[in-house]
N, C-alpha and C positions, 0 to 999 in steps of 0.2 A: 504494500500500500504506500502510496506517495505521501510523505509527511506534510507536504505543502497543501494537500487536499484537506487535512484536518485544520490547518490554520487559516485557510482562505475560503471565503464564500464564493459562490458562482460569480458574484459581481466583483471579485478580486479585492474584497474588503476583509480585514482580519476578523476572525470569529472570536469576539471578545469573551464569550462565555467559556470557550476552551482554555484561553489564556488565563482567565480568572480562576478556573478550577485547578489548573496546573500550579498557579501561585499559591492557592489555598492548600493544596497537598504539600507543597514545599514548606510552607509556614508550619503546618501541622507536624511534619517530620522534624523540623528544628525544635519545636516545643517539646515533643516527646523525647528527643535525644537529650536536650538540656535537662529535663526532669529526671531522666534515667541516670545521667552523670551526677547530678546533685544528690540523688538518692544513694548512689553507690559511695560517694565521698562521705556522706553523712553516716553511713553504716560503718565505714572503716575508721572514722575518727574517734569512735568510742572504744577502741581496743586498748587493753592494758597489757603491758609487758613486764614480766618479772624474770630475773636471772638468779639462779642458785649457783653461786661461785664454788660451792663445795661439792657439787655433783659431777661425777665422771671426770675427775682431774687426771690429766696426763701431760707429759712434757711435749714440747713442740719438737717435731721431727727435725733432726739436723740436716736432712736432705733438702730442706727448702732454702737453706742459706748457701747460695752459690750463684752460678750464672749459666746461661745457655751458651752453646758453642758459637763464638763469633770469630773463630780462627785467630785467637789472641796469640800474641808473641809468647813463646814458652818462657822466656826470661821474665816477662811482665807477669805471667801467670804464677811463676814461682815467687816473685816479689810480693804479689797480692795475697798469696797463700789462700787461694780459692778452695773451699772445702769440697764443693761438688760442682762438676761441670755436666750439664745435661745436653744431650744431643737428640733432637726429635722435633717434629712439627709436621706441617703439611708436606714439606719436601721429602721427609723420610718415609712417608707412606708410599712413595714411588721409588725408593732407593733400591737399586739392583746391585747387590754386592759383587756379583760375578764380573760385571764390567765397571764397578766402582763409579756409578753414575746415578744422578738423581735429577728428576724434573722438578722445577720450581712451580708450585701450584698453589693458588689461593682460590677463594670462592669466585673471584672475578677475573683472574689472570692465570695464564698457563704459559710456561716457556720450557721447551726441551733443553736439556743440559748435557754436559759431558762431551768434551771435544778431545779427550785423551785417546790417542791412537794406539797406545800399548798399555791397556789398563792392567793393573794388578788387583786381583779380587780382594775387596774389603780394605784396600790401602788407606782410604780416608779415615775410616773409623779406627783402624789399627794405629794410625799415627796419633789420633786424639787420645786413645787409651794409653798408649806408650808414654806420651808426654805427661798425662795425668798421673800415672804410676810414678814417674820420675819425680814429680813435684809433690807427691803425697796427696793428690786430689782424687776423690772418689768419682767414678764415671757412671752416669745413668744414661743408658741408650734405649730409645724407644723407636721401634720400627713397627708400623702397623701393617 
């Protein structure tokens, strides 16, 4: 159906009733949405929060104090005494240890990687772990 047919009369004049009804429906939708949002905000503002600091006490995991792999200079890593180095994220879900290559991927971006002509299987991660062991740093490797 031609939408122009709904808005124009045979005399090529706007059908004011149709436009008025569309405006009325839009106004009603705005009123209902505003009332719904105000009601939900009013319901959540009456919540009470209490914290029991004696319940389920445990120490913080030492594995959160560290940094992710940023190909940091081994001498700097030793100087900083990084307790944990983590290796993992979107690019490691596509890591192929046989060709020591990974594709960089995000939700909105993808780029093929690895231009190494003579790959050594697992060389990248082996170097990271070797440097970490030398510096007394724990390695956490995540490959999905």
